[in-house]
C-alpha positions as CSV (number, residue, x, y, z in Angstrom):
1,M,64.8,90.2,84.5
2,N,62.0,89.6,87.1
3,R,62.7,89.0,90.7
4,R,61.8,85.3,90.6
5,D,64.4,84.7,87.8
6,F,67.0,86.5,89.8
7,L,66.4,84.4,92.9
8,R,66.6,81.2,90.9
9,T,69.8,82.1,88.9
10,A,71.6,83.8,91.8
11,G,71.0,80.9,94.2
12,I,69.8,83.2,97.0
13,A,67.7,81.2,99.4
14,S,65.2,83.7,100.6
15,A,62.8,86.0,98.7
16,S,63.1,88.7,101.3
17,L,66.7,89.6,100.5
18,T,67.3,91.2,103.9
19,L,70.1,91.1,106.4
20,P,69.6,91.3,110.1
21,G,68.4,94.8,111.0
22,T,67.9,95.9,107.4
23,A,65.2,95.7,104.9
24,H,65.2,95.8,101.1
25,L,68.9,96.5,100.7
26,F,68.5,97.9,97.2
27,S,65.1,99.5,97.6
28,E,66.4,102.9,96.6
29,S,67.2,101.5,93.1
30,A,64.4,101.4,90.6
31,V,66.0,98.4,88.8
32,P,67.9,96.6,91.5
33,Y,68.7,93.3,89.9
34,R,68.8,93.9,86.2
35,W,72.0,93.2,84.3
36,R,73.8,96.3,83.1
37,T,76.6,96.4,80.5
38,F,79.6,98.7,80.7
39,E,82.2,99.4,78.0
40,V,85.5,100.2,79.6
41,T,88.4,101.5,77.6
42,T,92.0,101.9,78.9
43,R,94.5,103.7,76.8
44,V,98.2,103.7,77.8
45,E,100.9,105.7,76.2
46,V,104.5,105.5,77.5
47,V,105.9,109.0,76.6
48,N,109.5,108.7,77.7
49,S,110.3,105.1,76.7
50,S,113.8,103.8,76.5
51,G,114.7,100.5,74.9
52,A,112.1,97.8,74.8
53,T,108.9,98.7,76.6
54,R,106.4,96.3,78.2
55,V,102.9,97.2,79.3
56,W,100.4,95.1,81.4
57,L,96.7,95.8,81.9
58,P,94.3,94.0,84.2
59,T,91.2,92.7,82.5
60,A,87.8,92.0,84.1
61,L,87.4,88.6,85.9
62,A,88.2,85.7,83.6
63,S,85.6,83.6,85.4
64,E,81.9,84.2,85.6
65,T,80.4,85.1,89.0
66,R,76.8,85.7,90.3
67,Y,77.5,89.5,89.9
68,Q,79.6,89.8,86.8
69,R,80.1,88.4,83.3
70,T,83.0,89.4,81.0
71,L,81.5,89.7,77.5
72,G,84.7,90.5,75.5
73,N,88.1,92.1,75.4
74,H,89.6,93.8,72.4
75,F,93.1,95.3,72.4
76,H,95.5,96.9,70.0
77,A,99.2,97.6,70.2
78,E,100.4,99.3,67.0
79,G,104.0,98.4,66.2
80,G,104.1,96.0,69.1
81,I,102.9,92.5,70.1
82,A,100.0,92.1,72.6
83,K,98.3,89.0,74.0
84,M,96.1,87.7,76.8
85,A,98.2,86.3,79.6
86,E,96.8,83.9,82.2
87,S,97.9,83.1,85.7
88,K,99.0,79.6,86.7
89,T,98.0,80.1,90.3
90,D,94.8,82.2,90.0
91,A,92.3,81.2,87.2
92,A,90.3,84.4,87.6
93,L,93.3,86.7,86.9
94,G,93.5,87.9,83.4
95,M,95.7,90.6,81.8
96,V,96.9,91.9,78.5
97,A,100.6,91.9,78.1
98,A,102.2,93.9,75.4
99,E,105.8,94.5,74.2
100,F,107.1,97.2,72.0
101,P,110.6,97.2,70.5
102,A,113.0,100.2,70.9
103,G,112.1,103.1,68.6
104,V,108.3,102.3,68.5
105,K,106.0,104.6,70.4
106,P,104.3,102.4,73.0
107,V,100.5,102.8,72.9
108,L,98.2,100.0,74.1
109,T,94.4,100.2,74.0
110,L,92.1,97.8,75.7
111,T,88.3,97.9,75.3
112,S,86.2,95.5,77.4
113,R,82.5,94.9,77.8
114,I,81.4,93.7,81.2
115,A,77.9,92.9,82.5
116,T,77.1,93.4,86.2
117,R,74.2,93.2,88.5
118,N,73.7,94.1,92.1
119,Y,74.6,91.3,94.5
120,A,73.1,90.4,97.9
121,V,73.3,87.3,100.1
122,D,70.6,86.7,102.7
123,L,72.5,85.7,105.8
124,A,69.3,85.5,107.9
125,A,68.1,82.6,105.8
126,P,69.3,79.0,106.3
127,G,72.4,78.5,104.2
128,K,72.0,76.2,101.2
129,A,74.9,77.2,98.9
130,T,77.2,74.4,97.8
131,S,80.7,74.7,99.1
132,A,83.5,76.0,96.9
133,D,86.3,73.8,95.7
134,P,88.5,72.8,98.7
135,A,91.7,73.9,96.8
136,E,90.1,77.3,96.2
137,L,89.3,77.7,99.9
138,R,92.8,76.7,101.0
139,Y,94.2,79.2,98.5
140,C,92.1,81.9,100.2
141,L,93.4,81.0,103.6
142,R,97.1,81.3,102.7
143,P,99.3,84.1,104.0
144,T,100.9,86.5,101.4
145,K,103.7,89.0,101.6
146,L,101.4,91.8,102.9
147,L,98.7,89.6,104.4
148,P,100.4,87.5,107.1
149,T,98.1,85.3,109.2
150,D,100.4,84.9,112.2
151,G,101.8,87.1,115.0
152,I,99.9,90.3,115.7
153,V,97.4,89.5,112.9
154,K,96.4,86.2,114.5
155,A,96.3,87.7,118.0
156,T,94.1,90.5,116.8
157,A,91.8,88.1,115.0
158,D,91.5,85.9,118.0
159,E,90.6,88.9,120.2
160,I,88.0,90.2,117.8
161,T,86.3,86.9,117.4
162,S,86.6,85.6,121.0
163,G,82.9,85.7,121.6
164,A,81.8,84.5,118.2
165,H,80.9,80.9,117.5
166,T,79.7,80.7,113.9
167,D,81.3,81.7,110.6
168,I,78.7,84.5,110.3
169,E,79.4,85.8,113.8
170,K,83.2,85.8,113.2
171,A,82.8,87.5,109.8
172,R,80.5,90.2,111.2
173,A,82.7,90.8,114.3
174,I,85.7,91.5,112.1
175,Y,83.6,93.7,109.8
176,E,82.2,95.8,112.7
177,W,85.7,96.1,114.3
178,I,87.1,97.4,111.0
179,V,84.3,100.0,110.7
180,D,84.7,101.1,114.4
181,N,88.5,101.2,114.5
182,T,89.9,102.3,111.1
183,F,89.5,105.5,109.2
184,R,89.8,106.7,105.6
185,D,92.9,108.8,105.2
186,P,92.6,111.2,102.3
187,K,96.4,111.6,102.2
188,T,97.0,107.9,101.3
189,R,98.4,107.6,97.8
190,G,96.2,105.7,95.4
191,C,94.2,103.0,97.1
192,G,96.9,102.3,99.6
193,V,99.4,99.5,100.0
194,G,97.7,96.9,102.2
195,D,100.6,96.2,104.6
196,I,98.4,94.9,107.5
197,R,101.1,93.8,109.9
198,F,102.5,97.4,109.8
199,M,99.1,98.8,110.3
200,L,98.5,96.7,113.4
201,E,102.0,97.1,114.9
202,S,102.1,100.8,114.3
203,K,98.5,101.2,115.4
204,D,98.1,103.4,112.3
205,L,94.7,102.1,111.1
206,G,94.2,104.8,108.5
207,G,94.3,104.2,104.8
208,K,92.1,103.6,101.8
209,C,90.3,100.5,100.4
210,A,93.4,98.4,99.6
211,D,94.5,98.9,103.2
212,L,91.2,98.6,105.1
213,N,89.7,95.8,103.1
214,A,93.0,94.0,103.1
215,L,92.9,94.2,106.9
216,Y,89.5,92.5,106.8
217,V,90.8,89.8,104.5
218,G,93.9,89.1,106.6
219,L,92.0,89.0,109.9
220,A,89.4,86.7,108.4
221,R,92.0,84.3,107.1
222,A,93.7,84.4,110.5
223,A,90.4,83.5,112.1
224,G,90.0,80.5,109.8
225,L,87.6,82.1,107.3
226,P,88.6,81.9,103.6
227,A,88.6,85.5,102.3
228,R,89.9,87.4,99.3
229,D,90.5,90.9,98.1
230,V,88.6,91.8,94.9
231,Y,90.5,94.4,92.9
232,G,88.5,96.5,90.5
233,I,87.3,99.9,89.4
234,R,84.1,102.0,89.7
235,V,82.4,102.4,86.3
236,G,79.2,104.3,87.0
237,K,77.4,106.5,89.4
238,S,75.6,105.1,92.4
239,E,71.9,104.5,91.9
240,L,71.4,104.2,95.7
241,G,72.1,107.9,96.5
242,Y,75.7,107.7,97.5
243,K,77.7,110.4,95.7
244,S,80.9,109.1,97.3
245,L,80.4,105.6,96.0
246,G,80.1,106.2,92.3
247,T,81.7,108.1,89.5
248,S,80.8,111.6,88.4
249,S,81.9,111.3,84.7
250,E,82.9,108.8,82.0
251,N,86.6,109.4,83.0
252,V,87.3,106.8,85.7
253,T,91.1,106.9,85.5
254,K,91.4,107.3,89.3
255,A,88.3,105.3,90.3
256,Q,90.1,102.1,91.3
257,H,88.5,100.3,94.3
258,C,89.2,97.1,96.2
259,R,86.4,95.2,97.8
260,A,86.4,91.9,99.8
261,E,84.6,88.6,99.9
262,V,84.5,86.0,102.7
263,H,83.4,82.4,102.4
264,L,80.7,81.4,104.9
265,T,79.5,77.8,105.4
266,G,76.1,77.4,103.6
267,H,76.2,80.8,102.0
268,G,79.3,80.6,99.8
269,W,81.1,83.8,98.9
270,V,79.7,86.8,100.7
271,P,80.4,90.4,99.6
272,V,81.7,92.9,102.2
273,D,83.1,96.4,102.0
274,P,84.0,98.0,105.3
275,A,86.3,100.5,103.5
276,D,83.3,102.0,101.7
277,V,81.6,102.6,105.0
278,R,84.5,104.7,106.1
279,K,84.4,106.5,102.7
280,V,80.8,107.4,103.3
281,V,81.8,108.8,106.8
282,L,84.6,111.0,105.3
283,E,83.3,112.0,101.9
284,E,79.5,111.8,101.7
285,P,78.3,115.4,101.6
286,P,78.6,117.4,103.7
287,G,81.5,115.2,104.9
288,N,82.9,114.0,108.2
289,R,79.6,112.2,109.2
290,A,79.3,110.4,112.5
291,L,79.0,106.7,112.7
292,N,75.5,107.1,114.1
293,D,74.5,109.3,111.1
294,E,71.5,107.7,109.3
295,M,73.2,107.4,105.9
296,V,76.3,105.8,107.5
297,K,74.2,103.3,109.4
298,K,72.4,102.3,106.2
299,A,75.7,101.9,104.4
300,R,77.1,99.9,107.3
301,A,74.1,97.5,107.2
302,R,74.2,97.2,103.4
303,L,77.9,96.6,102.9
304,F,78.0,93.4,105.0
305,G,76.4,91.0,102.6
306,S,75.8,93.1,99.5
307,W,77.4,95.2,96.8
308,E,76.0,97.8,94.3
309,M,77.6,96.8,91.0
310,N,78.4,100.1,89.5
311,W,81.9,98.6,89.8
312,I,83.7,95.9,88.0
313,A,86.0,93.3,89.4
314,Y,89.5,92.6,87.9
315,N,90.9,89.8,90.0
316,F,91.6,88.4,93.4
317,A,95.4,88.1,93.0
318,H,98.3,88.9,95.3
319,D,102.0,89.0,94.6
320,V,101.5,89.1,90.8
321,A,104.5,88.2,88.6
322,L,104.2,90.3,85.4
323,P,105.0,88.1,82.4
324,G,108.4,89.0,80.9
325,S,109.1,91.6,83.6
326,N,112.6,92.3,84.9
327,G,111.1,93.7,88.1
328,A,109.7,92.3,91.3
329,P,106.1,91.0,91.5
330,V,103.4,93.7,92.2
331,S,101.4,93.3,95.4
332,F,98.2,93.4,93.4
333,L,97.2,94.2,89.8
334,M,94.6,97.0,89.8
335,Y,96.5,99.7,87.9
336,P,98.1,99.7,84.4
337,Q,101.8,98.7,84.7
338,A,104.7,99.5,82.4
339,E,108.4,98.9,82.3
340,T,111.2,100.4,80.1
341,A,114.9,99.8,80.0
342,G,115.0,102.4,82.8
343,G,112.8,100.2,85.1
344,R,109.2,100.1,86.3
345,L,107.1,103.2,85.8
346,D,105.0,104.7,88.6
347,C,101.5,103.3,88.1
348,L,100.0,106.0,90.4
349,D,101.2,108.8,88.2
350,P,98.9,108.6,85.2
351,E,99.8,112.1,83.9
352,N,103.5,111.3,83.4
353,F,102.9,107.6,82.8
354,K,100.0,108.8,80.6
355,Y,97.0,106.5,80.8
356,E,93.3,107.1,80.7
357,I,90.3,104.9,81.6
358,T,86.8,105.7,80.4
359,S,83.5,103.9,81.1
360,K,80.1,104.2,79.6
361,E,76.9,102.1,80.0
362,V,75.7,100.5,76.8
363,P,73.0,98.1,75.7
364,G,74.5,94.7,75.4
365,E,74.4,91.0,75.8
366,G,74.4,91.2,79.5
367,H,70.8,92.5,79.7
368,V,68.3,89.8,80.6
């Protein structure tokens, strides 16, 4: 795909593809805007099942975006019944739901093909994007259980954006505040919980991506900017030179990663990822880099307005009710979930829950 075709189909207004203070966001990549196809396989086995067992797996985005196309899902549940389940409240949320009767060994396999391409929005150019559906924008302003938009969240958002006048200024102010004031905590289990009121009230601003990017989304919503968490998983190594922002093997079982998008007038949905800036600070060799480190500064500039798509998006959903479940809704659906007669299994314990996710890049329909 040549650059002119990309600019036309992606709807990006300027040929420069730069953000203020940066140039050629993806210049390190030899093939920055080509579509790539990944085949991702998730295999779940519930070892100590009791009674009927249910398993739920997130699938890649059900709707097409400028950065991702889902090319197909194939699943198999020997001895059980599996089907695609859709959400009544979030059209982009897809999942495979399977049920196994007592006495049957519960094993569910899902293989998906997903095409992705790097994604950048030129915020320095005049915005010409058409607005999203008003109902979608209202949905992305609502409070959720872990993302309240009142109280300390609203007060913090007002303070951060007090000197900002435009959508872009507000969105950037929140982004810079997150980068400056939070930190990646390696002791956080999984990707974190995303309880932003607790984070602000306790002044404990450490966590991982589901904490730090949820904080961005909650503050943006409280400031009147539609925003959403984008739950997904890393599926390939970084082509931009960041060892910490890619995978090191085909086994991506623990590579889940949550990003964020904010809707800005004239520009549409804009990608951001302040949590990955803090990941570069902590983990990029040799580790514990300063905020004024050159690699950190490049990541900080790049991750307000662009994503490297060695990652696939699952969904934007919060407070997800699992079809047929006897348990409470999950705060977000980014990990395999399972339930037996004994209750919900620990999705962050893949060795005892026993699931594995693998990814490989393949030639496919996504290449253009």
